[in-house]
Each structure stands twice: as structure tokens, then as C-alpha cells.
N, C-alpha and C positions, 0 to 999 in steps of 0.2 A: 683877602680870602675870608669868606663867611665862616664863622665859627659855630659849631654845635652850641646850643641844642635846638635846632629847628631844621637843620639839614642832616643828611644821612652820612655818617662817617664811614660807613662800610661800602660805599660805592653807589653809583647812580642807578643800578638795577634793583636795589633793595627797597622794600617797603618797611615802614616802621609802624608799630602799633602800641597802644596803651590799654591796659585792662583796669576797669573800675569794678571792684568786687570786695565786699566786706569779708568774704570767706577766703582767707589766705591760702588754705589748702586747695580750694577749687581754682584759685588763680594760678598756683604753681602747676596744677594738673593741666590746665589749658595751655600754659607756656610750654609744657612738655609735648603736648599734641602739636602745637605750632612749630616746634623745633624740627619737625619733619620737612618744613619748607625753609630752606636756607636763605631765601631772599626776603624773609620776614623777620625783622629784628625788634625785640621788645625795647621800647624807649623808656618805659616806666610803668608802674602800677600804683594804684591808690585804693584805699579802703572806704573812702567816702566821697561824696560829690564835690565838696569844697577842694579837697586835695586833687580830685580828678580833674576839675576845671583848671587848676593851677598847672597840673602836668600837661594838659592839652595846650594851654597858652605858652608854656615854656618849651616843650619839645616839638610842637606842631606835627603830631603823628599823621600818617596816612589813614590809619584805621583806629577806631576806638570801640572796644568791646565792653558793654555795660551790663552788669547783672541787675535785672529788674525783679525786685521782690516786693516786700512791704513798703519799700522806699521808692517805688516806681515814680510817683508824682514828683518827688524831689529830683529824680534823675531827669525827667522830662523838663523840669524847670531849669536844670543845669544846661541842658541842650539848647533851650531857647536863649539862655544867657550867652552861651558860647557863640551863637550866631551874631550877637551884637559886636563881638570883638574881632572876628576873623573874616578876612576877605575870601580866603580859600578854606573851607571847612573840611574836616576829615569825614570819611565814610563811617557810619555807625552800625553796629550789630548789637541787637538786644538779645539777652540770654535770660530765660525764665523756665520754671518748671511747668508753667501752664501757658495757654494761648490768650489769657485774659488781657495782656498788655499789647498784644500784637496789633490791634487796630490803631491804638494811640501811637505806637511806634511807627506804623506806616504813615500816619498823618503828620508825624514829626520829622519825616524824611529819612527814616532808618533804611540802610542798604539791605539788611537781612535780619532774620530772627531765628534764633536757635532754641530748641527745646532741650531741657536737661533730662537725663545726663547728656553731655556733649557727644554728638555722634560724629565719628570720623568721616563718614560719607558726606554729611551736611557741611562740615567744615571744609572739606575738599571742594565741594561745589561752590561755596562762597569764595574761596581763594581763587579758583579758576575764573569765576565770573568777575572778580575784582581785577585780576590780571588782564582780562580781555577788555573790560570797560575803561580801565585806567592804566594803560601800558606805560612803563617807565622808559624814558629816553636812554639810549645807550651812551654812556660817557666814554670818549676815546681813552684807551689805556696804553697807547703807544706814544712815546715822546720822541720827536725827531730832533737830533742835535746836528746842526749844519755848520760846517767849517769850510768855506770856499766851495770846492766841488766834492767834499766828503760828507755823506749823509749817514749818521749813526742812529739806528732805531733802538729804543729802549722800552721794554715792557715795564710800565710803572708798578705793576704788582710785584716785580722782582727787586724794587728799590727799598732798601732798609732805611736809609737816611741820606741827607745832603749836608755837606759842610762847606762853609764859605772859605775861600782861599784867596785873599786879597780881592781882585776883581774877577776871579774865576770861581767855579763851584765844582766840588768833587762829589760824585755819586758813589755811594757804597752799596754794592749789590749783594743779593742773597747768596750768590755763588762764591763770594769772597773777593771778587774783582772790584777795582776802582776805575771809574770813568770820569775824566775831567772835561769841563765845558767852559768856554771863555765868555761866560755871562755871570752877572752877580746873582747872589742868592735871592734877592728881591725879585728879579725877573722871573724866576721859576715859581716863586710863592704864588703869583697870580695865575700861573699856567697849569700847575699840577692838579689832579683830582682832589676832591674835598677830604679824602682820608689822609692827606698830608697837612700837618699843622706846624707852624713855626713856634719854637719853644725858646729860642735864644737868638741873639744877633747873628750867631754863626751856624745855627742848626735848624733844619726842617726834618721832621721824622714822619715815617709811615706808621700810623697808629695801629695798623694790623699786626705789627711786630713788637709792640710794647709788652714786656713781660713783668715789669715792675716799675712802680713810681715811689721814690723815696723822698718824702718832703723834708726830712731832717737834713739830708745831704743835697737836696735840690737836684736830683738826678733821675733820669729815666733809663731803664735797662732794656736793651734790644735783644730779641730772641736770636738764636742761631750763633751769634758771636759774643753775646753777653757784654757788649759794649755799654758803657754808661755815658749818657749824654747829659750835660748840664742844662737846666732851665733857669731862666732869670726871673726876677721879681716882676718885671714888666709884662711877662707872658704867663704869670701864675694863674690868671683867670682861665686861660685855655687849658692848663694842666688840671685845674679843678673840674672843668667840664669833661675832660677826658676821663678823669678818675670816676666821675659820676656815671658816665656811659659804660665803662668797662665793668664797674661794680654791679650794674643792673643785671648782667648775665653771669654773675659769679656767686659762688657759695662762700659766705663769710665764715672763716675759722680763725679764732684768736690763737696765736702761737703760744 
């Protein structure tokens, strides 16, 4: 199974975006505006082009929104450098208070250009145009468990986590039920949608239901049932990536 951060942990119908803007307040305001579109997920933000390029190469977003100001030439150089490394490049949107960079942005292959202050109507038109021109493939969300002549259909969105049980696998569901299947955990690891990640020899979890990651105890807490699932050292890199992703859309408050 491919691990973030280059694929979309929130499902195949989602788009990811990165914002490059030295103005942190403006970046947060734009994220708030884009929050209206639930299929658009912020994969990262950066305050300069160096960090911005690193974010792009690391997270491989579908869309990059770049604030073009006095550092516009530096931004265009970053875009040219980006083309050297990526086979599939993200769509680019330039943001500026004037039209002075619009021509260069167009020549550099930008998808769209927004004038500040950000206009809700212009953002909506860009989003709709992007969806139309770059439709996301629908990822099947139903899993079929077959046992002889018995066909059991499971909505993967309702799965909290999977637990290995010798050569069988138990599915723990959102409604509190448990469903058993006579296949190994490894067989399901390659079949489930990408929002499922293996964290232990015995566990695969649905990251949509993770409410807490405790690195001291090496556990992940699952919503609804408050179960704590252990993660092992061999899968810690996946947990680190999960923490990075979940933290991108969270407000940090020190207890």
C-alpha cells in the first residue's frame, strides 16, 4: 500500500492543495474559504519558495496556490525548477493584488489567476473548472467478503479498524459489530482504499477515525469506541506521516 504523503488519505474523490504565501493570516483566510469545498484538503503551507518546493515534492498536491508579490520572479523560478522533478505537475493558481504578473503566470502554465482580496465567486469558478477538467476517479468503497455461496458487502467508510486473528481477520465496525473474514490481514492491506494504513503486524486502521496519537505509549485512539490500538516501531514512519497530515488541519493548543 502506498503511504502518504503523495497520495490522498481522505479518499479518491478528494483534491489536495498547497499554499505558498509569506502572509500567514492571508494563508489561513484562504484555507477558511476553501473549507467550503469538502473535497479539497490542505496538504501543506509554506512561507517561502524553498519550503514551498519541498512541500510540493513531498506531498504531490493537485493544486498549488502561490502569492505573487515582490518575490514573483523567485516564485516563477521555483515553478520552472518544479517542472524538472515531477512527471505529473500540479495545477497552479497565482494570487496577486495587481495584474502585473498575470502575463508571466500565463506563459509559465498557470491554471488561473486571482486578484486580491480573494473573491468567493472567482474561487468557486476555479474550483468548478478544475473539477471539470481534472475529474477524480471514483474509488470503490464497498468490500465484498465471499465465503462459498455467501456474499457479504461492507461499506469501507464504516470500518474503524481491522485486527488479525491467526489466518483470519476481524473487521470492527462503526456500529459496534464485528465481522470475521477467512483471509489474512496482508490480503486486505493491498485491497482497501488508501485511507487505511497498517500500523502493526496485527492492525490496520481507518485514519478517518483516529482521534489521538500517543507516541509515549505507542498507541492510536479510535473515535466512537475510544479503543487504543498499538503501533510498532517498524510502522512508526507511517504514524509520523499520519500525524503530519492530521496536524495540518488542526489548531495547536498546548495542554
